[in-house]
C-alpha positions as CSV (number, residue, x, y, z in Angstrom):
1,M,79.0,17.9,-47.1
2,G,79.5,21.3,-48.8
3,R,77.2,20.3,-51.7
4,T,74.2,19.4,-49.5
5,S,74.5,22.7,-47.5
6,D,74.9,24.6,-50.8
7,A,71.7,22.9,-52.1
8,R,69.7,23.9,-49.1
9,E,70.8,27.5,-49.5
10,K,70.1,27.5,-53.2
11,V,66.5,26.2,-52.5
12,L,66.0,28.8,-49.8
13,G,67.3,31.6,-52.0
14,A,65.2,30.6,-55.0
15,A,62.1,30.2,-52.9
16,R,62.5,33.6,-51.3
17,T,63.0,35.3,-54.7
18,L,60.0,33.5,-56.2
19,I,57.8,34.1,-53.1
20,E,58.7,37.8,-53.1
21,G,58.0,38.1,-56.9
22,R,54.9,35.9,-57.2
23,G,53.6,34.8,-53.8
24,Y,53.6,31.4,-52.2
25,S,50.4,29.7,-53.4
26,A,51.2,29.7,-57.1
27,L,54.6,28.1,-56.6
28,G,55.3,24.4,-57.0
29,V,58.2,22.4,-55.6
30,A,59.4,21.5,-59.1
31,E,59.5,25.2,-60.1
32,I,61.5,26.1,-57.0
33,C,63.9,23.2,-57.6
34,K,64.4,24.3,-61.2
35,A,65.1,27.9,-60.2
36,A,67.5,26.6,-57.6
37,G,69.2,24.2,-60.0
38,V,68.8,21.3,-57.7
39,P,67.0,17.9,-58.1
40,K,63.6,17.5,-56.5
41,G,65.1,14.9,-54.1
42,S,67.3,17.6,-52.6
43,F,64.2,19.6,-51.7
44,Y,62.7,16.8,-49.7
45,Y,66.0,15.9,-48.1
46,F,66.0,19.4,-46.5
47,F,62.3,20.3,-46.3
48,E,59.4,18.1,-45.3
49,S,56.9,20.1,-47.3
50,K,56.4,23.4,-49.1
51,E,55.0,24.8,-45.8
52,A,58.3,23.9,-44.0
53,L,60.2,25.7,-46.8
54,A,58.0,28.8,-46.3
55,L,58.7,28.7,-42.6
56,A,62.5,28.5,-43.3
57,V,62.3,31.4,-45.7
58,V,60.4,33.5,-43.1
59,D,62.9,32.5,-40.3
60,E,65.9,33.4,-42.5
61,H,64.4,36.7,-43.5
62,W,63.5,37.5,-39.9
63,A,67.1,36.7,-38.7
64,G,68.5,39.3,-41.0
65,Q,65.8,41.9,-40.3
66,R,66.0,41.4,-36.6
67,R,69.8,42.1,-36.8
68,D,69.1,45.3,-38.7
69,W,66.3,46.4,-36.3
70,T,68.5,45.6,-33.3
71,R,71.4,47.6,-34.7
72,I,69.2,50.6,-35.6
73,L,66.8,50.7,-32.6
74,G,69.5,49.8,-30.1
75,G,72.0,52.2,-31.4
76,D,73.2,55.5,-30.1
77,G,71.4,58.8,-30.4
78,E,67.9,60.0,-29.5
79,P,65.1,57.5,-29.6
80,L,63.1,59.3,-32.2
81,G,66.2,59.6,-34.3
82,R,66.7,55.8,-34.2
83,L,63.1,55.3,-35.1
84,R,63.4,57.7,-38.0
85,Q,66.5,55.7,-39.2
86,L,64.4,52.5,-39.2
87,F,61.9,54.2,-41.5
88,E,64.7,55.6,-43.7
89,E,66.5,52.3,-44.1
90,T,63.2,50.5,-44.8
91,E,62.5,53.0,-47.6
92,A,66.0,52.7,-49.0
93,G,65.6,48.9,-49.0
94,Q,62.4,49.1,-51.0
95,R,63.9,51.6,-53.4
96,A,66.9,49.3,-54.0
97,V,64.7,46.3,-54.8
98,Q,62.6,48.5,-57.2
99,Q,65.7,49.7,-59.0
100,G,67.0,46.1,-59.3
101,C,63.8,44.4,-60.6
102,G,61.5,47.2,-61.6
103,T,58.9,46.6,-58.9
104,V,58.4,47.4,-55.2
105,S,58.4,44.0,-53.5
106,G,56.7,45.1,-50.3
107,C,57.3,43.3,-47.0
108,L,57.8,39.5,-47.1
109,F,55.9,39.1,-43.8
110,G,53.1,41.4,-44.8
111,N,52.7,39.7,-48.2
112,L,52.6,36.3,-46.6
113,T,50.2,37.5,-43.9
114,L,47.7,38.7,-46.6
115,E,48.1,35.5,-48.6
116,L,48.3,32.8,-46.0
117,S,47.0,33.8,-42.6
118,N,43.7,32.0,-43.2
119,Q,45.3,29.0,-44.9
120,T,48.4,27.9,-43.1
121,E,48.3,27.9,-39.3
122,A,52.0,27.3,-38.8
123,V,52.9,30.2,-41.0
124,R,50.3,32.5,-39.4
125,I,51.6,31.7,-35.9
126,R,55.2,32.4,-36.9
127,L,54.2,35.7,-38.5
128,Q,52.3,36.7,-35.4
129,E,55.5,36.0,-33.3
130,I,57.6,38.2,-35.7
131,F,55.2,41.1,-35.7
132,D,54.9,40.8,-31.9
133,A,58.7,41.0,-31.7
134,Q,58.8,44.0,-33.9
135,V,56.2,45.8,-31.7
136,D,58.3,44.9,-28.6
137,M,61.4,46.4,-30.2
138,V,59.7,49.6,-31.2
139,E,58.0,49.8,-27.8
140,A,61.3,50.1,-26.0
141,V,62.2,53.1,-28.2
142,V,58.7,54.7,-27.8
143,A,58.9,54.2,-24.0
144,E,62.3,55.9,-23.9
145,A,61.1,58.8,-26.0
146,R,58.1,59.2,-23.7
147,D,60.3,59.1,-20.6
148,R,62.4,61.9,-22.1
149,G,59.3,64.0,-22.7
150,D,59.7,63.9,-26.5
151,I,56.3,62.4,-27.2
152,D,52.9,62.1,-25.6
153,V,51.6,58.5,-25.4
154,T,49.8,56.8,-22.5
155,D,50.4,53.2,-23.6
156,P,53.8,52.7,-25.3
157,H,52.9,49.1,-26.4
158,E,49.8,50.3,-28.3
159,A,51.7,53.2,-29.7
160,A,54.4,50.9,-30.9
161,R,51.8,48.6,-32.5
162,A,50.4,51.6,-34.3
163,V,53.8,52.6,-35.6
164,V,54.5,49.1,-36.9
165,A,51.1,48.9,-38.5
166,Q,51.7,52.2,-40.2
167,L,55.1,51.1,-41.4
168,E,53.6,47.8,-42.7
169,G,50.6,49.6,-44.3
170,Q,52.7,52.2,-46.1
171,V,55.0,49.5,-47.5
172,M,51.9,47.7,-48.7
173,F,50.7,50.8,-50.4
174,A,54.2,51.3,-52.0
175,K,53.9,47.8,-53.4
176,L,50.3,48.3,-54.6
177,Y,51.1,51.5,-56.4
178,N,54.6,50.3,-57.3
179,S,55.9,53.6,-56.0
180,T,58.4,54.1,-53.1
181,E,57.1,57.7,-53.0
182,R,54.2,56.3,-50.9
183,L,56.8,55.9,-48.1
184,G,57.6,59.6,-48.0
185,P,55.0,60.6,-45.4
186,L,56.0,57.8,-43.0
187,W,58.0,60.0,-40.6
188,Q,55.6,62.9,-40.4
189,N,52.7,60.5,-39.8
190,C,54.7,58.7,-37.1
191,L,55.4,62.0,-35.3
192,A,51.8,62.9,-35.4
193,L,50.8,59.4,-34.2
194,L,53.1,59.7,-31.2
195,G,52.2,63.3,-30.4
196,A,55.8,64.4,-30.8
197,H,56.7,67.8,-29.4
């Protein structure tokens, strides 16, 4: 029983590493299995297809990220301070990956959106759900900041969508230029976007 569970986790881990490093389309099942150190039959025991594996990788990554975002955005302190902490932890995560492998990996969700949104409907829908959930989480903080008089926004939902888009875009630029310094202006841009006092 432990072996089969271990094989699934190995396949998931190998797939995530390969997808983050090279993208989804260029990968084959055999390469994923080789990297995971499991036979090809194990892959198909756990995953119906490569697309099913991609969805599992996305779900696993989102489970971890959602825990982090909930901890940060739902924590104590002023709403803008919590939002700033989200940006700082995002930057620190990108910096840690770059120090580990030499390149900025970007956002798994953003990378897959750019690569697959016109190819794989199931993945596109799942990524939409994740980005919508991120916007909802940020919206709660933006609305709280507005109610406190810290910012000037008329529509907290649209403001939250702009904040998430800015975060995603800056992470994409950091990947493109292989430089986490591209994330430096995030907070000041966010304050300007929200009309912070």
